[in-house]
C-alpha positions in Angstrom: 0.0 0.0 0.0 2.8 2.4 0.9 4.6 1.6 -2.4 1.4 2.4 -4.4 1.1 5.8 -2.6 4.7 6.6 -3.2 4.4 5.8 -7.0 1.3 8.0 -7.3 3.1 10.9 -5.5 6.1 10.7 -7.9 3.8 10.6 -11.0 1.9 13.7 -9.7 5.2 15.6 -9.2 6.4 14.7 -12.7 3.1 15.9 -14.2 3.3 19.2 -12.3 6.9 19.7 -13.4 6.0 19.1 -17.1 3.1 21.6 -16.9 5.3 24.2 -15.3 8.0 23.9 -18.0 5.4 24.1 -20.8 4.0 27.3 -19.3 7.5 28.8 -18.8 8.3 28.0 -22.4 5.1 29.6 -23.6 5.9 32.7 -21.6 9.4 32.9 -22.9 8.4 32.6 -26.5 5.4 34.9 -26.4 6.0 37.5 -23.7 9.8 38.2 -23.5 11.2 41.2 -25.4 14.1 40.4 -27.8 17.5 40.8 -26.1 20.0 43.5 -27.2 22.5 41.6 -29.2 25.2 44.4 -29.1 27.7 43.9 -26.3 29.0 46.6 -24.0 32.3 46.9 -25.7 34.0 48.5 -28.7 37.0 47.3 -30.5 39.3 50.1 -31.6 42.1 49.6 -34.1 44.3 52.6 -33.6 47.5 53.9 -35.1 47.8 56.7 -32.4 50.1 55.8 -29.5 49.7 58.6 -27.0 49.1 58.4 -23.3 46.4 61.0 -23.5 44.3 58.8 -25.8 44.5 55.9 -23.3 43.3 58.2 -20.5 40.4 59.4 -22.6 39.3 55.8 -23.3 39.3 55.0 -19.6 37.2 58.0 -19.0 34.8 56.9 -21.7 34.6 53.4 -20.0 33.8 55.0 -16.7 31.0 57.3 -18.1 29.3 54.7 -20.4 30.2 51.3 -19.1 31.4 50.4 -22.6 34.7 48.6 -22.6 37.3 49.9 -25.1 39.4 47.0 -26.4 42.6 48.5 -28.0 44.5 47.0 -30.9 47.5 49.2 -31.6 49.8 49.2 -34.6 51.1 51.1 -37.6 48.4 52.5 -39.8 49.1 50.5 -43.0 49.5 47.3 -41.0 46.1 47.8 -39.3 44.4 48.6 -42.6 45.8 45.4 -44.2 44.7 43.4 -41.2 41.1 44.7 -41.5 41.2 43.8 -45.2 42.5 40.4 -44.5 40.0 39.7 -41.7 37.1 40.7 -43.9 33.6 40.3 -42.5 35.1 38.3 -39.6 37.1 41.3 -38.3 36.6 42.3 -34.7 37.4 45.9 -35.6 34.6 48.4 -34.9 36.5 51.7 -35.3 39.7 52.5 -37.1 41.6 55.6 -35.9 44.7 57.1 -37.6 46.6 60.2 -38.4 46.3 61.8 -41.9 43.2 62.4 -44.1 45.0 60.6 -46.9 45.0 57.3 -45.0 41.3 57.8 -44.0 40.5 58.4 -47.7 42.4 55.2 -48.6 40.4 53.2 -46.0 37.2 54.5 -47.4 38.3 53.9 -51.0 39.1 50.3 -50.1 35.5 49.8 -48.8 36.5 49.4 -45.2 34.2 52.1 -43.7 30.4 52.5 -43.5 28.4 55.7 -43.4 27.1 56.8 -40.0 24.6 59.4 -39.1 24.8 61.4 -35.9 23.4 64.8 -35.1 25.9 65.2 -32.3 28.9 64.5 -34.6 27.5 67.0 -37.1 27.2 69.6 -34.3 30.7 68.9 -32.9 32.7 68.5 -36.0 32.7 71.1 -38.8 31.7 69.9 -42.3 35.1 70.6 -43.7 36.6 68.1 -41.2 34.1 65.3 -42.2 34.1 63.0 -45.1 31.4 64.1 -47.6 29.7 60.7 -47.3 30.0 60.6 -43.5 32.4 57.6 -43.7 35.0 59.3 -41.4 35.4 62.2 -39.0 38.4 64.3 -38.1 39.1 64.5 -34.3 42.2 66.6 -34.0 44.0 68.9 -36.4 47.7 69.9 -36.8 49.4 72.4 -39.1 52.5 71.6 -41.1 54.7 74.7 -40.6 58.1 76.2 -40.9 60.4 76.0 -37.8 63.5 78.1 -37.9 66.7 78.8 -36.1 66.2 82.1 -34.3 69.9 83.0 -34.5 70.2 82.6 -38.3 66.7 83.3 -39.7 64.3 86.1 -39.0 60.5 85.7 -39.5 60.6 88.7 -41.9 62.6 86.5 -44.3 59.9 83.9 -44.5 56.7 83.9 -46.5 55.4 80.9 -48.4 56.2 77.2 -48.9 57.0 78.1 -52.5 59.7 80.7 -51.5 61.7 77.9 -49.9 62.9 77.0 -53.4 64.7 80.3 -53.8 68.5 80.2 -54.1 69.0 82.0 -50.8 67.8 78.8 -49.0 70.3 76.5 -50.8 71.7 73.9 -48.4 69.5 75.2 -45.5 66.3 73.2 -45.7 65.5 70.1 -43.6 62.5 67.8 -44.0 61.4 64.1 -43.8 61.6 61.6 -46.6 59.1 61.1 -49.4 57.7 57.9 -47.9 56.3 60.0 -45.0 52.5 60.4 -45.4 52.6 64.0 -43.9 54.9 65.1 -46.8 52.8 63.2 -49.3 49.7 65.0 -48.1 51.5 68.4 -48.2 52.4 67.9 -51.8 48.9 66.5 -52.6 47.5 69.8 -51.3 49.7 71.7 -53.7 48.5 69.6 -56.5 44.9 70.4 -55.6 45.6 74.1 -55.4 48.1 74.8 -58.2 48.2 71.6 -60.4 50.7 68.9 -60.9 53.3 71.0 -62.9 53.7 73.6 -60.3 53.7 71.0 -57.5 56.5 69.3 -59.3 58.5 72.5 -59.7 58.2 73.0 -55.9 59.3 69.5 -55.1 62.3 69.8 -57.4 63.3 73.2 -55.9 63.1 71.8 -52.4 65.4 68.9 -53.4 67.9 71.5 -54.7 67.9 73.3 -51.4 68.1 70.3 -49.0 70.8 70.6 -46.3 71.1 66.8 -46.4 69.2 63.8 -47.7 65.9 63.5 -45.9 66.1 61.2 -42.8 64.4 60.7 -39.5 61.2 62.2 -38.1 60.0 65.7 -37.4 61.9 65.9 -34.1 65.1 64.9 -35.9 64.7 67.9 -38.2 64.5 70.2 -35.2 67.6 68.6 -33.6 69.5 69.0 -36.9 68.8 72.7 -36.8 70.3 72.8 -33.3 73.3 70.8 -34.6 73.9 73.4 -37.4 73.0 71.1 -40.2 70.3 73.4 -41.6 68.3 76.5 -40.7 64.7 75.7 -41.6 62.6 72.6 -41.1 59.0 71.7 -42.1 57.3 70.1 -39.1 53.8 69.4 -37.7 53.0 71.8 -34.9 52.3 69.3 -32.2 55.9 67.9 -32.4 57.2 71.3 -31.3 54.7 71.3 -28.4 55.8 67.9 -27.3 59.5 69.0 -27.4 58.8 72.2 -25.4 57.2 70.0 -22.7 59.5 67.1 -22.9 61.0 65.3 -19.9 64.3 65.4 -21.8 66.0 68.8 -21.1 68.0 68.6 -24.3 64.8 68.4 -26.3 63.4 71.4 -24.4 66.6 73.4 -25.1 66.4 72.6 -28.8 62.7 73.7 -29.0 63.3 76.9 -27.1 65.8 78.1 -29.7 63.3 77.6 -32.6 60.7 79.9 -34.0 57.5 78.9 -35.6 56.1 80.4 -38.8 52.8 79.8 -40.6 53.4 79.9 -44.3 51.1 81.3 -47.1 49.1 83.6 -44.9 48.7 86.1 -47.7 47.9 83.5 -50.3 46.4 79.9 -50.0 46.9 79.4 -46.2 48.9 76.9 -44.1 48.5 73.2 -44.8 46.3 71.5 -42.2 45.7 67.8 -41.7 43.8 65.7 -39.1 43.7 62.6 -37.0 40.4 60.9 -37.5 38.4 57.7 -37.4 35.7 55.8 -39.3 33.3 53.0 -38.3 34.4 49.7 -39.9 32.0 48.3 -42.4 31.7 44.9 -40.6 31.4 46.4 -37.1 29.5 44.3 -34.6 29.2 47.2 -32.2 28.3 50.1 -34.5 26.3 52.1 -31.9 29.2 51.9 -29.4 31.7 53.0 -32.0 29.5 56.1 -32.8 29.3 56.8 -29.0 33.1 56.8 -28.8 33.4 59.1 -31.8 30.9 61.5 -30.1 32.8 61.3 -26.9 36.1 62.1 -28.5 34.7 65.1 -30.4 32.9 66.6 -27.3 34.4 69.7 -25.7 36.0 67.9 -22.7 37.9 65.4 -24.8 38.8 68.1 -27.4 40.3 70.2 -24.6 42.3 67.3 -23.3 43.8 66.5 -26.7 44.9 70.2 -27.0 46.3 70.4 -23.5 48.1 67.1 -23.4 49.2 66.6 -27.0 49.3 70.1 -28.4 46.8 69.4 -31.2 44.3 71.9 -32.4 40.6 71.1 -31.6 38.3 70.4 -34.5 35.3 71.3 -32.2 34.9 75.1 -32.7 33.4 75.5 -29.3 36.8 74.6 -27.7 39.6 77.2 -27.5 43.2 76.4 -28.2 45.5 76.1 -25.3 47.7 79.0 -24.2 50.7 77.5 -25.9 48.9 77.1 -29.2 47.5 80.6 -28.9 51.1 81.9 -28.3 52.0 80.8 -31.8 49.4 83.0 -33.2 46.2 82.6 -35.3 46.6 81.5 -38.9 44.7 81.0 -42.1 44.2 77.4 -43.1 44.2 75.9 -46.6 40.7 75.9 -48.0 40.5 72.6 -49.8 38.5 69.3 -49.2 40.6 67.0 -47.1 39.6 64.1 -49.5 42.0 65.7 -52.0 44.9 64.6 -49.8 43.8 61.0 -50.7 42.8 61.5 -54.3 46.2 63.2 -55.1 48.3 60.8 -53.0 49.5 58.6 -55.9 50.4 61.7 -58.0 52.4 63.1 -55.1 54.4 59.9 -54.7 55.1 59.8 -58.5 56.3 63.4 -58.4 58.6 62.7 -55.4 60.1 59.8 -57.4 60.6 61.9 -60.5 62.5 64.7 -58.7 64.7 62.5 -56.6 63.2 63.3 -53.2 64.4 60.3 -51.2 
């Protein structure tokens, strides 16, 4: 009798369990809202290697709860990696220096268009891709830096004037493989055409103090060593040297003057660091949020204060150091031209023997 009662009790419990599971299954399939499939992370492939960037990413994580996974490398290597990985790439956002590289990424089909009222509000149209494939985040000018003891600012005027005979053996600049120089020449092609751009490049080669070598800082140090008198550099390098922990770099920078060329004509050449959302991004919304954060006033001010770059957000003032260099007129050309004219610039460099 006890065995029969026990068996009946077990059967009843099994039936109740089955009914409960069925009801739970019905509730799950009919009543639950679909889950958000986007994770709380964003995968950033970046060619920028600055401490200030890392600090801003940490602040973004704190404010949003979105984890920034960093993959750092050289720009061209990262671009090739995204191409190779294809639709399986983990990359959500690609960030690099130079509009020419951003144009190349777009031209290779690696970016997707994004729409954001906040980005449009924070980033001027001339620092955006026309198809909203990429956005500039910081800007820098490529200027003349000169030895205060051997050159006066009154002697300086335009990039073109550096080809005059009086500057023979006095000019220092990086090599032709450098993308900053490629974009500089690409801007001249856009403004004056290929023939005049070629004349400028040939004239520069004739006036080199030495064969091009090293980076922008090396040109400044070569001035201090008496190798040449004028270098073409990006502004933020001079800011970094003036605030360096290396006293020798500070000493070099303090003996240099800065001059913004072409103020009476076409304006000084300006380029950007910027980013685009990768076509196969799995976290598109998070990538856009990071772009919005980096172009907001607080982050823009941090870029300027810590890395001596000019803000693209017009509501943010330049730092006191940047202001001390003076206001300047910028080239008025679409930044996409730095990409469309890149191959022509490389060809001209090769033709005139710019190593």
